[in-house]
C-alpha beads as a LAMMPS data file, in Angstrom:
LAMMPS data file: protein, C-alpha beads

70 atoms
69 bonds

1 atom types
1 bond types

-500.0 500.0 xlo xhi
-500.0 500.0 ylo yhi
-500.0 500.0 zlo zhi

Masses

1 110.0

Atoms # bond

1 1 1 -242.401 307.255 107.720
2 1 1 -243.913 303.813 107.016
3 1 1 -240.575 302.025 106.878
4 1 1 -239.140 299.410 109.265
5 1 1 -236.992 300.795 112.087
6 1 1 -234.964 299.246 114.883
7 1 1 -235.389 300.483 118.457
8 1 1 -233.168 299.066 121.192
9 1 1 -232.409 296.076 118.979
10 1 1 -236.075 295.343 118.245
11 1 1 -237.326 295.602 114.673
12 1 1 -240.570 297.562 114.364
13 1 1 -242.528 297.410 111.120
14 1 1 -245.238 299.778 109.909
15 1 1 -248.556 298.673 111.430
16 1 1 -247.016 296.932 114.442
17 1 1 -248.651 297.657 117.773
18 1 1 -246.487 299.259 120.457
19 1 1 -247.563 299.464 124.072
20 1 1 -245.726 300.451 127.228
21 1 1 -246.103 300.802 130.958
22 1 1 -243.793 301.285 133.935
23 1 1 -242.363 297.780 133.416
24 1 1 -241.322 298.189 129.802
25 1 1 -242.261 298.343 126.135
26 1 1 -243.742 295.618 123.935
27 1 1 -243.871 295.437 120.153
28 1 1 -246.663 293.234 118.811
29 1 1 -246.197 292.302 115.160
30 1 1 -249.375 293.139 113.264
31 1 1 -249.651 289.637 111.781
32 1 1 -249.563 288.108 115.296
33 1 1 -251.888 290.614 117.003
34 1 1 -255.032 288.434 117.042
35 1 1 -253.113 285.420 118.392
36 1 1 -251.402 287.501 121.088
37 1 1 -254.677 289.196 122.081
38 1 1 -256.348 285.803 122.535
39 1 1 -253.487 284.544 124.720
40 1 1 -253.479 287.750 126.792
41 1 1 -257.233 287.444 127.367
42 1 1 -256.818 283.816 128.454
43 1 1 -254.084 284.792 130.929
44 1 1 -256.184 287.683 132.258
45 1 1 -259.150 285.352 132.797
46 1 1 -256.910 282.809 134.539
47 1 1 -255.480 285.463 136.863
48 1 1 -258.900 286.875 137.721
49 1 1 -260.147 283.359 138.441
50 1 1 -257.588 283.041 141.229
51 1 1 -258.897 286.043 143.212
52 1 1 -261.849 284.275 144.889
53 1 1 -259.616 281.331 145.796
54 1 1 -256.989 283.616 147.332
55 1 1 -259.654 285.495 149.302
56 1 1 -261.065 282.214 150.551
57 1 1 -257.840 280.485 151.625
58 1 1 -255.822 283.641 152.406
59 1 1 -252.683 282.064 150.940
60 1 1 -250.699 283.028 147.848
61 1 1 -248.627 279.874 148.301
62 1 1 -251.722 277.673 147.987
63 1 1 -252.923 279.679 144.978
64 1 1 -249.609 279.184 143.181
65 1 1 -249.705 275.475 144.014
66 1 1 -253.246 275.180 142.624
67 1 1 -253.003 277.437 139.546
68 1 1 -249.291 277.260 138.768
69 1 1 -248.974 281.054 138.686
70 1 1 -250.721 284.230 139.712

Bonds

1 1 1 2
2 1 2 3
3 1 3 4
4 1 4 5
5 1 5 6
6 1 6 7
7 1 7 8
8 1 8 9
9 1 9 10
10 1 10 11
11 1 11 12
12 1 12 13
13 1 13 14
14 1 14 15
15 1 15 16
16 1 16 17
17 1 17 18
18 1 18 19
19 1 19 20
20 1 20 21
21 1 21 22
22 1 22 23
23 1 23 24
24 1 24 25
25 1 25 26
26 1 26 27
27 1 27 28
28 1 28 29
29 1 29 30
30 1 30 31
31 1 31 32
32 1 32 33
33 1 33 34
34 1 34 35
35 1 35 36
36 1 36 37
37 1 37 38
38 1 38 39
39 1 39 40
40 1 40 41
41 1 41 42
42 1 42 43
43 1 43 44
44 1 44 45
45 1 45 46
46 1 46 47
47 1 47 48
48 1 48 49
49 1 49 50
50 1 50 51
51 1 51 52
52 1 52 53
53 1 53 54
54 1 54 55
55 1 55 56
56 1 56 57
57 1 57 58
58 1 58 59
59 1 59 60
60 1 60 61
61 1 61 62
62 1 62 63
63 1 63 64
64 1 64 65
65 1 65 66
66 1 66 67
67 1 67 68
68 1 68 69
69 1 69 70
């Protein structure tokens, strides 16, 4: 308890954040958590901003061309 471990080749330290869903598992190092949260929120905002455009033009291809990703 409260010692570093390795799971599937990934080092996990005490206090790291671990999250998972049907696509996989992510280990967020505690000292990078704020930086990673900010980036994740920016990506979420960017993705949600594409929804009205997609509904308007009815084209994923045009959305990718405009936003660079979905």
